N, C-alpha and C positions, 0 to 999 in steps of 0.2 A: 838390176836385175828385175826380172818380170814377177807379177805377184805370184804368192805360192801360199795358197789358201790351204785350210785344214781337210777340206773335203770337196768331193764334186760338187758343182754348184748346183742348187734345187730350186724353182721357181715357176713361174707362169709366165707365159708368151701368149701375144693376142691374135696370132696368127690362125690357127687352125680353126678357131670360131669367127673371127672378124675378118680375116682376110685383111685388105687395104683399108678398113673401113672404121677402125676403132677411134674412140673418141675421150676426152677427158672424164666425162662421167663414167662411162664405164671402165675406164682404167682404174678409178678410185673406187669403184665398187666391187671390184676384184680384188685390190688392196685391202680392203676394207674386210673383206671375206677371208683373205689368207691369214691376216693378223688376228681375227678372230677366231679362227677355227683351224688353222695349220701351222702358224708359226711355230707352237711349241714342237712340233715334230721336225723341226728343221728347215720348212721352206721359208725363204726370205728374198727372192728377186722377183720384181715384177719388171717386165720387158714389153716396151712398146716395139711392135714389129713393123714392117716393110710400109714405105710411104706415108709417115708421118708429116711430112712437107707438102705433098701433093694436094693441091685444089681438085675438090669433085672427084675424090678418089671413091671407087667402087659405081661411079653413076653410067659407066658404059660396060658393066661386066658380062654382059652377055655377048659383046665383041671381044673386049680387051681387059685382061686382067689390071694391066698398067696402060693408061691412056698414054698413046703415042704422044711424046712431046707437049705433054699438058703444062700447065700452069702450075708454079711452084712458089713456095715462100722463100725467100732467097737474100741476104744481106748484101752490103756493097763489096764485099771482100769473096764473093763466090761460095759462100757458106749456107747452106740450109739449114732451115728454122723452121720451127713447127706450123702447121697449117692454123692459124687463130681462129677460124670458124669451127675446126672441131676441138682447139686446144686454146680456148679463151685466156687463160691464163699467163700464155705466152706472149701476149699483146706488149708493146713498146719495147720490144726487144729483150723482153725477159726469156724467152726460150722456154726449155723445161725446166728453166730453176724452179718454178714455184710447185710444178707436180711433183720434182723429187723431193722438194721440201716438205709435201706433204707426205709421199710414202716413206719417208726417213722418220718423220714424226709417230707412223705406226711402228717403228723398230724394224722396216723392211728396207732393202735395197733396190735402186733405180737404174734400169736399162733400158737401151735403144737399138735398133737394127740400123745399121747404113748400108749402102751399096758403097763398094771400092771405088776408088777414082776422083773425079771432080765434076760438077754438073755441067753438061753440055752446053747449058745456056749460059754459064758462067765463060767458057771458051768462044762462043759465038759472038759475046758481047765484051769481051775482053777486059773483064772485070780484074783489078788489082788483086796480088795477093798480099795478105798482112805480113810485115816483117820481111818483104822480099823487093827488090827492083825488077820484077817481073810482072807479067800479066797471066791470065788463066790459059789463053791460047800457047801461049810458050812452053807450060809444061804437060798439058793435055796430049795425050797419043789417040790420035784418032783411029790408028789400027788397033787399039786396044779396046772392045767393048763387050758389053753382056749379049749374050744371044736371047735373053728373054725380058731383059729391062731395058727400056730406051732411055735411061737417065742421066747418065754417066759416061765420062771417057776416062781411061786408065790414066794414069800418073807415067810420063816418062821416065826412065832410070837414069839416075845420076843428072836429071836436068837441074840448071840452077832453080832455085826456089821450089822445089818438089819437095824437100822436107819442110821446107817454112810453111807451104798448105796442110800438110798433115798436122804439124805442129800447132797451125790456126784453130784448125777445128776441134781436135783434142784437147787443146788447151779449153776451148769454150765449153766442149762437154764436161771436163772438169769442173770448170767454174760454176755449170749448172750443178753439179753432185751427182752426175753419172758415175753409176758403180761397175756397169756391163754394158761392153760394147759386141754385138754381134754383127760382123762383116761379112757381107754376101759377094757372091762374084769372085772368090778369092781364092777359097781353099783348093776346088778345081774349077779352073778356066775352061769348061768344056767346048767350048766354040771353036779353041784352036787346038786342034787334034795332034800337032806335032809338038806340042808344049802343055802339059794340060795344068803344070804350075806356072805359068808365064806371069803370074803377079808375086811372085815370090817377094822380090824386091818391094813390093806394097806392104806384105805383112811386115816386113823388118822396118818400114818407115813407121808404120802404126806402133809398134812396140817401143821404136824409139822414142815418138811423141807421148806416149802414155809415160814413161820412166821420166821424162822431163817435167810433167807436171805435179811427181810427187804423191800421187793420189794411187790407193789400191783398186785398179779397174781390171776386170776380168777382160781377156782379148778371145773370143770366139769366133771360128771361121767356119764359113758355109760356103756352098755348099757341098756335099760330097759327092762320090766316093772320094775319101782322102787316098791320097798316094804312099803306099807303104815304102816304099823306096824315097820318100821324103819325109818318113818318120822324125828323124833325128832334125830336121828344118822346123816342122811344127813345135815339136817339144823344146825347142831354144826360144821360139819368138811368141808362141801361142798358149793359151792355158785349156782351149778346146777346140777339136777340129772335126768336123761330121764325117764318120765313116760310110755313110750312105746318103744316096739322094733323100728326097723329102720322103718321109716315113709316114705312111698311113695304115688305118685300120683293117688290114688283110693279112690273111694267114700267111701266104707265100712271101710275104714281106718278113713278117716276124720269124718266117723259116729262115730265110736266108740270113737274118741277122745274127745266128747261131755262127754261120759261116765266117761271116766280118767279125765276130767277137774272138773267133778262133785265132785270125789273123793277127790283131791287134792287141791281144789278150797282155803281152809282155810291155806294152808301151805304157801302161796306167801308172802315172807315179805321182808325186806331191807336185801340186799346180800344173800338171798335164795330163788331161783326160779325152782320151778319144771318145767322140760324141755318137750316141746311137740315135741323136734326133728326140724329135717330141713323143711325148705320151698322148696319144690319141684316143683318149677317154672322155667318158661322160656326154654333153651335150657338144657338138660339132657342126662348122659349115654354115652359119648364118650368113657370113658374108661372102660366101662363094653362091649362094643363092636361095639355098634350103637347109634349115636346122634339120640336124637329125642326130640321134642317137649313135654311139659308136656300134660298130659294125663287129667289133670284138666280142666273143665270146666273155662269160665271166671268167670261165678257164684260161682262156687266151690272154685275158688281161692279167693275172697272175702270173703265168708264165712271162710275161714282158717285164713285169715288175719283178719278177726274181731274177731274170738275166740281166736287167739293167744294175739292180743293185749287187749280185754277186761279181760282175765284170768291173762296176765302179764307173760306170758312164754317169755324166750329168743327168737329172732328173727335171724336164720343163714340160709341164702340162699345159696342154692344149686347149683345154674345154672353158666354156662358160662356168668360173668357179660357183658364182651364186645360184647354178642350178644343178650343182651336183647332189645324188642322191645319197643316202645313208650310207648305202653300200660300197660306193665309189669313195667316198670320204672315208671312210674306215678303210679301204685299201690303200689310199695315200697318205695313211697318216697311224700307221705300224711304226712306233719307233724303235722297235727292237730288229726291225728288217731294215729301214731306213739307215740305220747306222752304218749299216756294210758300205757305203760310199764314201766313209771319212777313210783318211791315208792310211789308217792304222791295220785296214783289213784288205787281204791280198787274194782276189780269186784268180782259179784257174780252172781250165776245161780239163777234166781226168778221161774221159770218154765221149766219142761221138760216132754214131753210125745212120743210116736210113732212117731209123726206128726210134732213137731217143740220142739224148745228150745227158752228161752228168757233170756237174761241176764242183768245186771244192772252194772252200774260203776259209782263212783263218788270221786270226790276229794274233801276232808272234809275242805282243806283250803280255796279253789276258791269257793266252792260251784258248780262245774261243775257237770252235772248230764248226764248220757249217757244210752240209753235202745239199745239192738240189739236183732233183731228178727231173727231167723233161721228156712229156711224151709227144713224139710226130705223130705218130699214127692218127687215123682217124676213128678209132675206137679206143676204149681203157685197155690199159696194158700193166701187167708185171714188170717192175724193174729192180734189178740187183746189183749189187758190186761188193766186193770184199774191201772191207775198210783197211786192211793190211797193206792193200796194194796201193794206198795213197800216199804219194811222197807227202804231202803237206800233214800226213797223220802218220807217219813212219813211227815216232817216236810217241811213248804213251797210250797205245792202242788199249792196254789193258785197264786204262782208267775210265774208258767210255762204261757207263752203267745203264744211262738212260737216254732218250731221242725225243726230242720235243718238235712236231711240225708248226711252225711258227704262223701259218696263214689261218689255222684253226685252233690253235693252241692245246691239240692233243699230245700226252706224253705216254709213251710205251717203254718198257724194258729192254734193252739189249740184251739179244741172247745170241753168243758167238759172234763172231768177226763179219757176218755177211747183213747187209742191210739190205731187206726186201720190201717193196713196196708195190701198191696199185694205184696208178697215177691216171686220171681222167683223160679223155680223149683232148689232146692238144694244151693238156693242163701240166702243173708242175707241182713239185712236192719241196718244200725246203725245210730241213732239219737241222736242228742245234742238237751237237753231241755233247753231253756231259760224262 
């Protein structure tokens, strides 16, 4: 059975700030910061994103994000290893073991990004597969590739030795101490318009390999948008799956996320989390050529955090943590809001139109009740709702006496059945009902 954690994963991912260039010292610095300043609020995963095995990553960024057929660190069984220059503790075949041990020593968990399939260089050189009597070229599918990354071939379905290959890499990751695997070019293989989920068999092989290790490892699938008609498959074999393409700090993308959350809201369950993607807050973009501040206004950042938490999405920060300002750190460490991503809380959309959305959330054990107002307009507006119409609150409405806005801490008396609040442009209000 796949890993069923108690809440949606919360952590840091190197991509939004470092792109392909992150190194060991930088990963440790972000882990140190999380342990000292964020762990108390539930943040725990430190994830090294794409191209950790690539030599000279980022040196041709003006031309290529991923150097075409560039040199990689690889072992004799076709398994990619960390680039020793960027991750010096990986020397002598240690892989990410020492870095994972360091992260674990801080009370945190360690994760990596992988591309689906087998390295093309392994297939071209006919490297052996550990635990099988075949070579890499025999399991590689040259007709199954990624449209934006040149590193890998897909794996042939039902090929002899295919499962052994996935067993070999996942077994190695487990031995390193990996707790989280983000697999890319697998949730939506968008190069193949006739079959956007053409690598579903590789999802199954990954999960099977994880279970063989006996280690609790989160399996995260990228990129999106995930296919709603395949929801059952994601739920059976994965822990997270992206419901969007790469999410960046743009209001139109954030507005669109409300439509995606509406579509996926009934598929959030224990160990299964539709993923709204990264939180592009704070300092971003250094690895892309220019460090910058998020383009989201403070109100938009509050809207994003409120939606992600009410919906129950995983929370992955893309910023350089060591450069967070006090306002952003406070935004990311409000425990009474972050707890909504745990399995005990159930969020649902109550209303949505061109001007606003309203979400509700309830903990059926503790009877906690929440309402969130989201303003889509380019100006402040007043939003109202009759709490008696909300299915989650249909019982016990008469018990509601006070309302607390969780971002500001302001409390008001509840008068009657109608909740009315003025919400800032592109902003949100998150209210706990007592």
